[in-house]
DRENPA-3360 file (N, C-alpha, C; in nm, 2 decimals, always signed):
BEGIN
1 = MTSNLQTL = -0.27/+1.80/-0.67/-0.36/+1.79/-0.55/-0.33/+1.65/-0.48 ~ -0.30/+1.66/-0.35/-0.27/+1.54/-0.28/-0.39/+1.45/-0.26 ~ -0.37/+1.33/-0.22/-0.48/+1.23/-0.20/-0.56/+1.28/-0.08 ~ -0.50/+1.33/+0.03/-0.57/+1.38/+0.14/-0.67/+1.49/+0.11 ~ -0.62/+1.59/+0.02/-0.71/+1.70/-0.02/-0.82/+1.64/-0.10 ~ -0.79/+1.55/-0.19/-0.90/+1.49/-0.27/-1.00/+1.42/-0.19 ~ -0.96/+1.35/-0.09/-1.06/+1.28/+0.00/-1.14/+1.38/+0.08 ~ -1.07/+1.49/+0.13/-1.14/+1.60/+0.20/-1.25/+1.66/+0.11;
9 = LEHSSNKA = -1.22/+1.68/-0.01/-1.32/+1.74/-0.10/-1.44/+1.65/-0.12 ~ -1.41/+1.52/-0.13/-1.51/+1.42/-0.15/-1.61/+1.41/-0.03 ~ -1.55/+1.43/+0.09/-1.64/+1.42/+0.21/-1.71/+1.55/+0.24 ~ -1.67/+1.66/+0.17/-1.73/+1.79/+0.20/-1.88/+1.79/+0.16 ~ -1.96/+1.85/+0.24/-2.10/+1.87/+0.21/-2.12/+2.00/+0.13 ~ -2.02/+2.08/+0.12/-2.03/+2.21/+0.05/-1.95/+2.19/-0.08 ~ -2.01/+2.20/-0.19/-1.95/+2.18/-0.32/-1.88/+2.31/-0.37 ~ -1.75/+2.32/-0.34/-1.67/+2.44/-0.37/-1.61/+2.42/-0.51;
17 = YFYEAYEG = -1.58/+2.53/-0.58/-1.51/+2.52/-0.71/-1.37/+2.50/-0.68 ~ -1.31/+2.41/-0.75/-1.17/+2.38/-0.74/-1.10/+2.36/-0.87 ~ -0.99/+2.43/-0.89/-0.92/+2.41/-1.02/-0.79/+2.35/-0.99 ~ -0.75/+2.25/-1.07/-0.62/+2.18/-1.06/-0.56/+2.18/-1.20 ~ -0.44/+2.23/-1.20/-0.36/+2.23/-1.33/-0.31/+2.09/-1.36 ~ -0.33/+2.05/-1.48/-0.29/+1.91/-1.52/-0.15/+1.92/-1.58 ~ -0.06/+1.85/-1.53/+0.08/+1.84/-1.58/+0.12/+1.71/-1.65 ~ +0.02/+1.62/-1.64/+0.05/+1.49/-1.70/+0.13/+1.40/-1.61;
25 = LKTVDTLK = +0.12/+1.27/-1.63/+0.18/+1.17/-1.55/+0.27/+1.08/-1.64 ~ +0.39/+1.07/-1.59/+0.49/+0.99/-1.67/+0.57/+0.89/-1.58 ~ +0.61/+0.78/-1.64/+0.70/+0.69/-1.57/+0.82/+0.67/-1.67 ~ +0.93/+0.64/-1.61/+1.06/+0.63/-1.70/+1.06/+0.50/-1.78 ~ +1.13/+0.50/-1.89/+1.14/+0.39/-1.98/+1.21/+0.27/-1.91 ~ +1.30/+0.30/-1.82/+1.38/+0.19/-1.75/+1.30/+0.11/-1.65 ~ +1.18/+0.16/-1.62/+1.10/+0.09/-1.52/+1.01/-0.02/-1.59 ~ +1.02/-0.14/-1.54/+0.93/-0.25/-1.58/+0.81/-0.25/-1.49;
33 = QQYIFIDK = +0.69/-0.24/-1.56/+0.57/-0.23/-1.48/+0.49/-0.36/-1.51 ~ +0.47/-0.44/-1.41/+0.41/-0.57/-1.42/+0.30/-0.59/-1.32 ~ +0.22/-0.70/-1.34/+0.11/-0.72/-1.25/+0.09/-0.87/-1.24 ~ +0.02/-0.91/-1.13/-0.03/-1.04/-1.12/-0.18/-1.03/-1.08 ~ -0.26/-1.11/-1.14/-0.41/-1.11/-1.12/-0.45/-1.23/-1.04 ~ -0.50/-1.20/-0.92/-0.54/-1.32/-0.83/-0.66/-1.29/-0.75 ~ -0.71/-1.39/-0.68/-0.83/-1.37/-0.59/-0.78/-1.29/-0.47 ~ -0.87/-1.20/-0.42/-0.83/-1.11/-0.31/-0.79/-1.19/-0.19;
41 = DAKELYLV = -0.84/-1.31/-0.17/-0.81/-1.39/-0.05/-0.67/-1.44/-0.06 ~ -0.60/-1.43/-0.17/-0.47/-1.49/-0.19/-0.36/-1.38/-0.19 ~ -0.39/-1.26/-0.16/-0.30/-1.15/-0.17/-0.17/-1.17/-0.08 ~ -0.19/-1.21/+0.04/-0.08/-1.23/+0.13/+0.01/-1.35/+0.08 ~ -0.05/-1.45/+0.03/+0.02/-1.57/-0.02/+0.11/-1.53/-0.14 ~ +0.06/-1.46/-0.23/+0.14/-1.42/-0.35/+0.24/-1.31/-0.32 ~ +0.21/-1.23/-0.22/+0.31/-1.13/-0.17/+0.43/-1.20/-0.12 ~ +0.41/-1.30/-0.04/+0.52/-1.38/+0.01/+0.60/-1.45/-0.10;
49 = HILSQMED = +0.52/-1.49/-0.20/+0.59/-1.56/-0.32/+0.68/-1.46/-0.39 ~ +0.63/-1.34/-0.41/+0.71/-1.24/-0.49/+0.84/-1.21/-0.41 ~ +0.82/-1.19/-0.28/+0.94/-1.16/-0.19/+1.04/-1.28/-0.19 ~ +0.99/-1.40/-0.20/+1.08/-1.52/-0.19/+1.17/-1.52/-0.31 ~ +1.13/-1.45/-0.42/+1.21/-1.45/-0.54/+1.32/-1.34/-0.55 ~ +1.32/-1.26/-0.44/+1.42/-1.15/-0.45/+1.56/-1.19/-0.46 ~ +1.60/-1.29/-0.39/+1.74/-1.33/-0.40/+1.78/-1.38/-0.54 ~ +1.69/-1.47/-0.60/+1.72/-1.52/-0.73/+1.72/-1.41/-0.84;
57 = KEIRSAMI = +1.64/-1.31/-0.82/+1.63/-1.20/-0.91/+1.73/-1.09/-0.88 ~ +1.82/-1.11/-0.78/+1.92/-1.02/-0.74/+1.86/-0.88/-0.70 ~ +1.74/-0.89/-0.63/+1.68/-0.77/-0.58/+1.72/-0.75/-0.44 ~ +1.78/-0.64/-0.41/+1.84/-0.61/-0.28/+1.74/-0.54/-0.18 ~ +1.65/-0.46/-0.24/+1.56/-0.38/-0.16/+1.42/-0.37/-0.22 ~ +1.32/-0.36/-0.14/+1.18/-0.35/-0.19/+1.10/-0.27/-0.10 ~ +1.01/-0.19/-0.16/+0.90/-0.12/-0.08/+0.77/-0.18/-0.12 ~ +0.69/-0.20/-0.02/+0.55/-0.25/-0.04/+0.46/-0.14/+0.01;
65 = FVSTCRTC = +0.37/-0.10/-0.09/+0.28/+0.01/-0.06/+0.14/-0.05/-0.03 ~ +0.08/+0.00/+0.08/-0.05/-0.04/+0.12/-0.14/+0.08/+0.14 ~ -0.27/+0.06/+0.16/-0.36/+0.17/+0.17/-0.39/+0.21/+0.31 ~ -0.37/+0.13/+0.41/-0.41/+0.16/+0.55/-0.30/+0.12/+0.64 ~ -0.30/+0.19/+0.76/-0.21/+0.16/+0.87/-0.23/+0.01/+0.92 ~ -0.36/-0.03/+0.92/-0.39/-0.16/+0.97/-0.32/-0.27/+0.88 ~ -0.34/-0.25/+0.75/-0.28/-0.35/+0.66/-0.12/-0.35/+0.67 ~ -0.07/-0.23/+0.68/+0.08/-0.22/+0.70/+0.13/-0.29/+0.82;
73 = QRLSLMLE = +0.06/-0.27/+0.93/+0.10/-0.34/+1.05/+0.08/-0.49/+1.04 ~ -0.03/-0.53/+0.99/-0.06/-0.68/+0.98/+0.04/-0.75/+0.89 ~ +0.07/-0.69/+0.78/+0.17/-0.76/+0.69/+0.31/-0.76/+0.75 ~ +0.34/-0.65/+0.82/+0.48/-0.65/+0.88/+0.49/-0.76/+0.98 ~ +0.39/-0.77/+1.07/+0.39/-0.88/+1.17/+0.39/-1.02/+1.11 ~ +0.31/-1.03/+1.00/+0.30/-1.16/+0.93/+0.43/-1.20/+0.87 ~ +0.50/-1.11/+0.81/+0.63/-1.13/+0.75/+0.73/-1.16/+0.86 ~ +0.72/-1.09/+0.97/+0.81/-1.12/+1.08/+0.79/-1.26/+1.13;
81 = ELEVENAA = +0.67/-1.31/+1.14/+0.64/-1.44/+1.18/+0.70/-1.54/+1.08 ~ +0.70/-1.51/+0.96/+0.76/-1.59/+0.85/+0.91/-1.57/+0.84 ~ +0.97/-1.50/+0.93/+1.12/-1.47/+0.94/+1.17/-1.40/+0.82 ~ +1.08/-1.31/+0.77/+1.12/-1.22/+0.66/+1.15/-1.08/+0.72 ~ +1.27/-1.04/+0.72/+1.31/-0.91/+0.79/+1.24/-0.79/+0.71 ~ +1.18/-0.70/+0.79/+1.11/-0.59/+0.73/+1.10/-0.48/+0.84 ~ +1.05/-0.36/+0.79/+1.02/-0.25/+0.88/+0.89/-0.19/+0.83 ~ +0.81/-0.13/+0.92/+0.68/-0.08/+0.88/+0.68/+0.07/+0.91;
89 = LHSLNSQS = +0.62/+0.15/+0.81/+0.62/+0.29/+0.82/+0.47/+0.34/+0.80 ~ +0.41/+0.38/+0.91/+0.27/+0.43/+0.90/+0.25/+0.52/+1.02 ~ +0.14/+0.60/+1.01/+0.12/+0.71/+1.11/+0.07/+0.67/+1.24 ~ +0.03/+0.54/+1.26/-0.02/+0.49/+1.39/+0.10/+0.45/+1.48 ~ +0.22/+0.44/+1.42/+0.34/+0.41/+1.50/+0.39/+0.55/+1.55 ~ +0.46/+0.54/+1.66/+0.52/+0.66/+1.72/+0.63/+0.72/+1.63 ~ +0.66/+0.84/+1.65/+0.77/+0.90/+1.56/+0.90/+0.83/+1.58 ~ +0.93/+0.78/+1.70/+1.06/+0.71/+1.72/+1.06/+0.58/+1.64;
97 = LRLSALSK = +0.94/+0.51/+1.64/+0.93/+0.39/+1.56/+0.94/+0.41/+1.41 ~ +0.88/+0.52/+1.37/+0.89/+0.55/+1.22/+1.03/+0.59/+1.18 ~ +1.10/+0.67/+1.27/+1.24/+0.70/+1.24/+1.33/+0.58/+1.24 ~ +1.30/+0.49/+1.33/+1.38/+0.36/+1.34/+1.36/+0.28/+1.22 ~ +1.23/+0.27/+1.17/+1.20/+0.19/+1.05/+1.27/+0.24/+0.93 ~ +1.27/+0.37/+0.92/+1.34/+0.44/+0.80/+1.49/+0.42/+0.81 ~ +1.54/+0.43/+0.93/+1.69/+0.42/+0.95/+1.73/+0.28/+0.91 ~ +1.66/+0.18/+0.96/+1.69/+0.04/+0.93/+1.69/+0.01/+0.78;
105 = FKSGKVPI = +1.59/+0.07/+0.71/+1.58/+0.04/+0.57/+1.69/+0.11/+0.49 ~ +1.72/+0.24/+0.53/+1.82/+0.32/+0.45/+1.96/+0.26/+0.47 ~ +1.98/+0.20/+0.59/+2.11/+0.15/+0.62/+2.13/+0.01/+0.57 ~ +2.02/-0.05/+0.52/+2.03/-0.19/+0.47/+2.02/-0.30/+0.57 ~ +1.98/-0.26/+0.70/+1.96/-0.36/+0.80/+1.84/-0.45/+0.77 ~ +1.74/-0.39/+0.71/+1.63/-0.47/+0.66/+1.61/-0.44/+0.51 ~ +1.58/-0.54/+0.43/+1.57/-0.52/+0.29/+1.43/-0.48/+0.24 ~ +1.33/-0.48/+0.33/+1.19/-0.45/+0.29/+1.13/-0.35/+0.38;
113 = LLATDVAS = +1.07/-0.25/+0.32/+0.99/-0.15/+0.39/+0.85/-0.15/+0.35 ~ +0.76/-0.16/+0.44/+0.61/-0.15/+0.41/+0.57/-0.01/+0.45 ~ +0.49/+0.05/+0.37/+0.45/+0.19/+0.39/+0.32/+0.23/+0.33 ~ +0.25/+0.32/+0.40/+0.14/+0.39/+0.34/+0.18/+0.51/+0.26 ~ +0.10/+0.56/+0.18/+0.13/+0.67/+0.09/+0.16/+0.79/+0.18 ~ +0.08/+0.82/+0.28/+0.09/+0.94/+0.36/+0.22/+0.94/+0.44 ~ +0.26/+0.82/+0.50/+0.38/+0.81/+0.58/+0.50/+0.82/+0.50 ~ +0.50/+0.78/+0.37/+0.62/+0.78/+0.29/+0.65/+0.91/+0.22;
121 = RGLDIPTV = +0.54/+0.99/+0.20/+0.55/+1.11/+0.11/+0.65/+1.21/+0.17 ~ +0.74/+1.26/+0.09/+0.83/+1.36/+0.13/+0.95/+1.32/+0.20 ~ +0.96/+1.19/+0.23/+1.08/+1.14/+0.30/+1.19/+1.11/+0.21 ~ +1.31/+1.12/+0.26/+1.43/+1.09/+0.19/+1.46/+0.94/+0.19 ~ +1.40/+0.87/+0.10/+1.41/+0.72/+0.09/+1.49/+0.69/-0.04 ~ +1.60/+0.61/-0.03/+1.68/+0.58/-0.14/+1.61/+0.50/-0.25 ~ +1.67/+0.50/-0.36/+1.62/+0.42/-0.47/+1.61/+0.27/-0.43 ~ +1.50/+0.21/-0.47/+1.49/+0.07/-0.44/+1.48/-0.01/-0.57;
129 = DLVINYDI = +1.50/-0.14/-0.56/+1.50/-0.23/-0.68/+1.36/-0.27/-0.72 ~ +1.28/-0.28/-0.62/+1.14/-0.34/-0.64/+1.04/-0.26/-0.56 ~ +0.93/-0.22/-0.63/+0.81/-0.16/-0.57/+0.70/-0.25/-0.59 ~ +0.63/-0.29/-0.48/+0.51/-0.37/-0.49/+0.39/-0.29/-0.44 ~ +0.29/-0.29/-0.53/+0.16/-0.22/-0.50/+0.07/-0.33/-0.44 ~ +0.07/-0.35/-0.31/-0.01/-0.45/-0.25/-0.16/-0.41/-0.26 ~ -0.18/-0.28/-0.24/-0.31/-0.22/-0.26/-0.30/-0.12/-0.37 ~ -0.39/-0.13/-0.47/-0.38/-0.04/-0.58/-0.43/+0.10/-0.54;
137 = PRYPRDYV = -0.35/+0.21/-0.57/-0.40/+0.34/-0.52/-0.52/+0.39/-0.60 ~ -0.59/+0.48/-0.53/-0.72/+0.53/-0.59/-0.69/+0.62/-0.71 ~ -0.58/+0.69/-0.71/-0.55/+0.79/-0.81/-0.42/+0.76/-0.88 ~ -0.42/+0.77/-1.01/-0.30/+0.74/-1.09/-0.17/+0.82/-1.05 ~ -0.19/+0.94/-1.00/-0.07/+1.02/-0.96/+0.00/+0.95/-0.84 ~ -0.08/+0.88/-0.75/-0.02/+0.81/-0.64/+0.06/+0.69/-0.69 ~ +0.01/+0.63/-0.79/+0.08/+0.51/-0.85/+0.22/+0.56/-0.90 ~ +0.22/+0.67/-0.97/+0.34/+0.73/-1.03/+0.44/+0.77/-0.92;
145 = HRVGRTAR = +0.38/+0.82/-0.81/+0.47/+0.86/-0.70/+0.53/+0.73/-0.64 ~ +0.45/+0.63/-0.62/+0.51/+0.50/-0.56/+0.62/+0.44/-0.65 ~ +0.59/+0.42/-0.78/+0.68/+0.35/-0.86/+0.80/+0.44/-0.89 ~ +0.79/+0.57/-0.87/+0.90/+0.66/-0.88/+1.01/+0.64/-0.78 ~ +0.99/+0.55/-0.68/+1.09/+0.52/-0.59/+1.20/+0.42/-0.65 ~ +1.17/+0.37/-0.76/+1.27/+0.28/-0.83/+1.30/+0.33/-0.97 ~ +1.40/+0.27/-1.03/+1.44/+0.31/-1.17/+1.47/+0.46/-1.18 ~ +1.55/+0.51/-1.08/+1.60/+0.65/-1.08/+1.74/+0.66/-1.15;
153 = AGRGGLAV = +1.76/+0.78/-1.20/+1.90/+0.81/-1.25/+1.94/+0.71/-1.36 ~ +1.85/+0.67/-1.44/+1.89/+0.58/-1.55/+1.90/+0.44/-1.51 ~ +1.88/+0.40/-1.39/+1.89/+0.26/-1.34/+1.76/+0.19/-1.38 ~ +1.77/+0.06/-1.38/+1.65/-0.02/-1.41/+1.57/-0.04/-1.28 ~ +1.45/-0.08/-1.29/+1.37/-0.10/-1.17/+1.24/-0.18/-1.21 ~ +1.18/-0.24/-1.10/+1.06/-0.33/-1.13/+0.95/-0.28/-1.03 ~ +0.83/-0.27/-1.09/+0.71/-0.24/-1.01/+0.61/-0.35/-1.04 ~ +0.56/-0.42/-0.93/+0.46/-0.52/-0.95/+0.34/-0.49/-0.87;
161 = SIITETDV = +0.23/-0.49/-0.94/+0.10/-0.46/-0.88/+0.02/-0.58/-0.86 ~ -0.03/-0.60/-0.74/-0.11/-0.72/-0.71/-0.26/-0.68/-0.73 ~ -0.32/-0.73/-0.84/-0.45/-0.69/-0.88/-0.56/-0.80/-0.85 ~ -0.67/-0.75/-0.80/-0.79/-0.84/-0.78/-0.90/-0.79/-0.87 ~ -1.01/-0.86/-0.87/-1.12/-0.82/-0.96/-1.17/-0.68/-0.94 ~ -1.17/-0.63/-0.82/-1.22/-0.50/-0.79/-1.12/-0.39/-0.83 ~ -1.00/-0.42/-0.87/-0.90/-0.32/-0.90/-0.89/-0.30/-1.05 ~ -0.96/-0.37/-1.13/-0.94/-0.37/-1.28/-0.97/-0.22/-1.33;
169 = NLIHEIEA = -1.07/-0.16/-1.29/-1.10/-0.02/-1.34/-0.99/+0.08/-1.30 ~ -0.94/+0.06/-1.18/-0.83/+0.15/-1.13/-0.70/+0.13/-1.22 ~ -0.67/+0.00/-1.25/-0.56/-0.03/-1.34/-0.57/+0.03/-1.48 ~ -0.69/+0.02/-1.53/-0.72/+0.08/-1.66/-0.70/+0.23/-1.66 ~ -0.74/+0.30/-1.55/-0.72/+0.44/-1.54/-0.57/+0.47/-1.53 ~ -0.50/+0.39/-1.45/-0.35/+0.42/-1.44/-0.28/+0.40/-1.58 ~ -0.31/+0.29/-1.65/-0.25/+0.27/-1.78/-0.28/+0.38/-1.88 ~ -0.41/+0.43/-1.87/-0.44/+0.53/-1.96/-0.37/+0.66/-1.93;
177 = EVGKQMEL = -0.35/+0.69/-1.80/-0.28/+0.81/-1.77/-0.13/+0.81/-1.80 ~ -0.07/+0.70/-1.77/+0.08/+0.69/-1.79/+0.11/+0.65/-1.94 ~ +0.01/+0.61/-2.01/+0.03/+0.58/-2.15/+0.11/+0.45/-2.18 ~ +0.10/+0.36/-2.08/+0.17/+0.23/-2.09/+0.10/+0.12/-2.03 ~ +0.09/+0.00/-2.09/+0.02/-0.11/-2.03/+0.12/-0.20/-1.95 ~ +0.07/-0.25/-1.84/+0.15/-0.34/-1.76/+0.16/-0.47/-1.82 ~ +0.27/-0.54/-1.80/+0.30/-0.67/-1.85/+0.27/-0.77/-1.74 ~ +0.25/-0.90/-1.77/+0.22/-1.00/-1.68/+0.35/-1.04/-1.61;
185 = YNYREITD = +0.35/-1.04/-1.47/+0.46/-1.09/-1.40/+0.47/-1.24/-1.40 ~ +0.59/-1.29/-1.42/+0.61/-1.44/-1.43/+0.60/-1.50/-1.30 ~ +0.49/-1.57/-1.27/+0.48/-1.63/-1.14/+0.41/-1.77/-1.15 ~ +0.43/-1.85/-1.06/+0.36/-1.98/-1.06/+0.24/-1.98/-0.97 ~ +0.14/-2.07/-1.01/+0.02/-2.08/-0.93/+0.06/-2.17/-0.80 ~ +0.02/-2.12/-0.69/+0.06/-2.18/-0.56/-0.05/-2.28/-0.53 ~ -0.02/-2.41/-0.52/-0.11/-2.52/-0.49/-0.07/-2.60/-0.37 ~ +0.05/-2.57/-0.32/+0.11/-2.65/-0.21/+0.03/-2.61/-0.08;
193 = SLEVTKVS = -0.04/-2.71/-0.03/-0.12/-2.68/+0.09/-0.04/-2.64/+0.21 ~ +0.09/-2.69/+0.22/+0.17/-2.66/+0.33/+0.21/-2.51/+0.33 ~ +0.24/-2.46/+0.21/+0.27/-2.32/+0.18/+0.16/-2.23/+0.22 ~ +0.04/-2.27/+0.18/-0.08/-2.19/+0.21/-0.11/-2.19/+0.36 ~ -0.10/-2.30/+0.42/-0.12/-2.31/+0.57/-0.02/-2.23/+0.64 ~ +0.10/-2.23/+0.60/+0.21/-2.15/+0.67/+0.18/-2.00/+0.67 ~ +0.14/-1.95/+0.55/+0.11/-1.81/+0.54/-0.02/-1.78/+0.62 ~ -0.12/-1.86/+0.61/-0.25/-1.84/+0.68/-0.22/-1.83/+0.83;
201 = KAKRVAMM = -0.14/-1.92/+0.88/-0.11/-1.93/+1.02/-0.04/-1.80/+1.07 ~ +0.06/-1.75/+0.98/+0.13/-1.63/+1.01/+0.04/-1.51/+1.02 ~ -0.06/-1.51/+0.93/-0.16/-1.40/+0.93/-0.24/-1.40/+1.05 ~ -0.28/-1.52/+1.10/-0.36/-1.52/+1.22/-0.28/-1.48/+1.34 ~ -0.15/-1.52/+1.35/-0.07/-1.48/+1.46/-0.05/-1.32/+1.46 ~ -0.04/-1.27/+1.34/-0.02/-1.12/+1.33/-0.15/-1.05/+1.38 ~ -0.26/-1.10/+1.34/-0.39/-1.04/+1.39/-0.41/-1.05/+1.54 ~ -0.37/-1.16/+1.60/-0.38/-1.18/+1.74/-0.28/-1.08/+1.81;
209 = KMLDDGFE = -0.16/-1.06/+1.76/-0.07/-0.97/+1.82/-0.12/-0.82/+1.81 ~ -0.19/-0.79/+1.70/-0.25/-0.65/+1.69/-0.35/-0.63/+1.80 ~ -0.43/-0.73/+1.83/-0.53/-0.72/+1.93/-0.47/-0.71/+2.07 ~ -0.37/-0.80/+2.09/-0.30/-0.80/+2.22/-0.23/-0.67/+2.25 ~ -0.17/-0.61/+2.14/-0.09/-0.48/+2.16/-0.18/-0.36/+2.16 ~ -0.31/-0.38/+2.14/-0.40/-0.26/+2.14/-0.40/-0.18/+2.01 ~ -0.35/-0.24/+1.91/-0.34/-0.17/+1.78/-0.48/-0.14/+1.72 ~ -0.57/-0.24/+1.74/-0.71/-0.22/+1.68/-0.78/-0.11/+1.75;
217 = DKVKDRRK = -0.75/-0.09/+1.88/-0.81/+0.02/+1.96/-0.76/+0.16/+1.90 ~ -0.63/+0.16/+1.86/-0.58/+0.28/+1.80/-0.65/+0.31/+1.67 ~ -0.68/+0.21/+1.59/-0.75/+0.23/+1.46/-0.89/+0.28/+1.49 ~ -0.96/+0.23/+1.59/-1.09/+0.28/+1.62/-1.09/+0.42/+1.67 ~ -0.99/+0.45/+1.75/-0.98/+0.59/+1.81/-0.95/+0.69/+1.69 ~ -0.86/+0.65/+1.60/-0.83/+0.73/+1.49/-0.95/+0.76/+1.40 ~ -1.03/+0.66/+1.38/-1.15/+0.67/+1.30/-1.25/+0.77/+1.36 ~ -1.27/+0.75/+1.49/-1.36/+0.84/+1.57/-1.32/+0.98/+1.56;
225 = LKRKTLAD = -1.19/+1.00/+1.58/-1.13/+1.14/+1.58/-1.15/+1.20/+1.44 ~ -1.13/+1.13/+1.34/-1.14/+1.18/+1.20/-1.28/+1.22/+1.17 ~ -1.38/+1.14/+1.21/-1.52/+1.17/+1.19/-1.56/+1.29/+1.27 ~ -1.51/+1.30/+1.39/-1.55/+1.42/+1.47/-1.49/+1.55/+1.41 ~ -1.37/+1.54/+1.36/-1.31/+1.66/+1.30/-1.38/+1.70/+1.18 ~ -1.42/+1.61/+1.10/-1.50/+1.64/+0.98/-1.64/+1.70/+1.02 ~ -1.70/+1.64/+1.12/-1.83/+1.68/+1.16/-1.82/+1.82/+1.22 ~ -1.72/+1.85/+1.30/-1.70/+1.98/+1.36/-1.69/+2.09/+1.25;
233 = KGMLKKRS = -1.63/+2.05/+1.14/-1.60/+2.15/+1.03/-1.72/+2.15/+0.93 ~ -1.82/+2.07/+0.96/-1.94/+2.07/+0.87/-1.91/+2.00/+0.74 ~ -1.81/+1.91/+0.74/-1.76/+1.85/+0.61/-1.80/+1.71/+0.60 ~ -1.88/+1.66/+0.70/-1.92/+1.52/+0.69/-2.05/+1.50/+0.63 ~ -2.05/+1.42/+0.52/-2.17/+1.40/+0.45/-2.27/+1.32/+0.53 ~ -2.40/+1.35/+0.52/-2.50/+1.27/+0.59/-2.52/+1.14/+0.52 ~ -2.51/+1.03/+0.59/-2.53/+0.90/+0.54/-2.68/+0.88/+0.50 ~ -2.71/+0.82/+0.39/-2.84/+0.79/+0.35/-2.90/+0.68/+0.44;
241 = KTRKSAEE = -3.03/+0.67/+0.45/-3.09/+0.57/+0.53/-3.05/+0.43/+0.48 ~ -3.04/+0.42/+0.35/-3.01/+0.29/+0.29/-2.87/+0.25/+0.33 ~ -2.77/+0.34/+0.32/-2.63/+0.31/+0.35/-2.62/+0.28/+0.50 ~ -2.69/+0.36/+0.59/-2.68/+0.34/+0.73/-2.73/+0.20/+0.77 ~ -2.84/+0.16/+0.71/-2.90/+0.03/+0.73/-2.81/-0.08/+0.69 ~ -2.74/-0.06/+0.58/-2.65/-0.16/+0.53/-2.53/-0.17/+0.62 ~ -2.48/-0.06/+0.68/-2.37/-0.06/+0.77/-2.40/-0.13/+0.90 ~ -2.53/-0.12/+0.94/-2.56/-0.17/+1.07/-2.59/-0.32/+1.06;
249 = N = -2.62/-0.37/+0.94/-2.65/-0.52/+0.93/-2.52/-0.60/+0.90;
% end
């Protein structure tokens, strides 16, 4: 069952019976599965740190998986501001931009591809050396699908998950399903104020570009359309008074 179908079932006000055959989840032995555990406010900083080690580790290509189009676009613009060549693959970009991003990555013009699960599924993307889970997926099968982009055909590969306190339960579920525990990624604690400031500035520039380009308006329009579609189909759960009050405050 895909993540989209799972989400649709969760939003449905009608509790239908659904049967899913379980086939098990596996990752290959040649894949190194590692993690870093950090504060959520430092995710961008340590993402840049991991990417800065690519050359020393002889990593030629990397895919960064995120949960939303907004995060995908923001990180892409932030890395661009830091002069890190990359391409972004998400559904709020036009088809021509998505095809261009995929072409640049497959041809080796850019070594890094940022992508959402939905945008990347089913595409002919070559094996990569490194997979980074910037956002931890909600379901273990999505994790397996992501890391399956590396360590193919007997080759080695590395998957690094950026974990925060709110991700711990998800990681435990993933480890239980794949039958393997992640190892700690070897990284240094970043205390250099200049390095922190540089990444923070790049993030602010990226967010300003998104506002100027009308990207945030696209996000709002997409959200409204999604809620309307669910409401028209009678599949939108009614919000409780408590939840509604919390959202308005």
